[in-house]
C-alpha positions in Angstrom: -28.0 -34.3 -22.5 -24.5 -34.7 -21.0 -23.9 -35.3 -17.3 -22.1 -32.3 -15.8 -20.8 -32.9 -12.4 -21.0 -30.3 -9.6 -17.3 -30.3 -9.2 -16.8 -29.5 -12.9 -19.2 -26.5 -12.6 -17.4 -25.3 -9.5 -14.0 -25.6 -11.2 -15.3 -23.6 -14.1 -16.5 -20.8 -11.7 -13.2 -20.8 -9.9 -11.2 -20.7 -13.1 -13.2 -17.7 -14.3 -12.6 -15.8 -11.1 -8.9 -16.6 -11.2 -8.8 -15.5 -14.9 -10.4 -12.2 -14.1 -8.1 -11.6 -11.1 -5.0 -12.5 -13.1 -6.0 -10.3 -16.0 -6.5 -7.3 -13.7 -3.1 -7.8 -12.2 -1.5 -8.2 -15.7 -3.2 -5.1 -17.0 -2.0 -3.1 -14.0 1.6 -4.2 -14.5 1.4 -3.3 -18.2 0.0 0.2 -17.4 2.8 0.9 -15.0 5.5 -0.3 -17.5 3.9 1.8 -20.2 4.0 4.9 -18.0 7.7 4.2 -17.3 8.6 3.7 -20.9 6.9 6.9 -22.0 8.7 8.8 -19.3 12.0 7.4 -20.5 11.2 8.3 -24.1 10.3 11.9 -23.1 13.5 12.1 -21.0 11.7 12.9 -17.7 14.5 11.8 -15.5 12.9 13.0 -12.2 9.8 10.8 -12.8 11.6 7.7 -14.0 13.0 6.8 -10.6 9.6 6.8 -8.9 8.0 5.0 -11.8 10.8 2.4 -11.8 10.1 1.8 -8.1 6.4 1.4 -8.9 7.1 -1.0 -11.7 9.4 -3.1 -9.5 6.7 -3.2 -6.9 4.0 -4.2 -9.4 6.2 -6.9 -11.0 7.2 -8.4 -7.6 3.6 -8.4 -6.5 2.5 -10.2 -9.7 5.2 -12.7 -9.2 4.3 -13.4 -5.6 0.6 -13.9 -6.6 1.6 -16.4 -9.3 0.4 -14.3 -12.2 4.0 -14.0 -13.5 6.8 -16.4 -13.0 9.5 -14.9 -10.8 12.2 -15.2 -13.4 9.9 -13.4 -15.9 9.3 -10.6 -13.4 13.1 -10.4 -12.7 13.9 -10.3 -16.4 11.3 -7.5 -17.1 12.6 -5.5 -14.2 16.2 -5.9 -15.4 15.4 -4.7 -18.9 13.4 -1.8 -17.6 16.3 -0.7 -15.3 18.6 -0.9 -18.3 16.2 1.3 -20.3 16.1 3.8 -17.5 19.9 4.0 -17.2 20.4 4.3 -20.9 17.8 7.1 -21.0 19.3 8.9 -18.0 22.8 8.7 -19.5 21.8 10.0 -22.9 19.7 12.8 -21.5 
């Protein structure tokens, strides 16, 4: 039977906890983005500003926790803002 060190077991436990936490944050970000995109598609201009604010908050929080790289969060926010502006102008 292989020798498994205590530190390896602890690292595996920590990794699993981090993975669960990161997945929860990523899922939350995806849900907020999806809500925003459906509001833009349905041309709900009054809701899009509030949803864009929520998306920005979620993306920045994920970036600050290290779940997303800060440049990735910034890029996603920039593209979402462009979608909202395009949807508002065409509406």
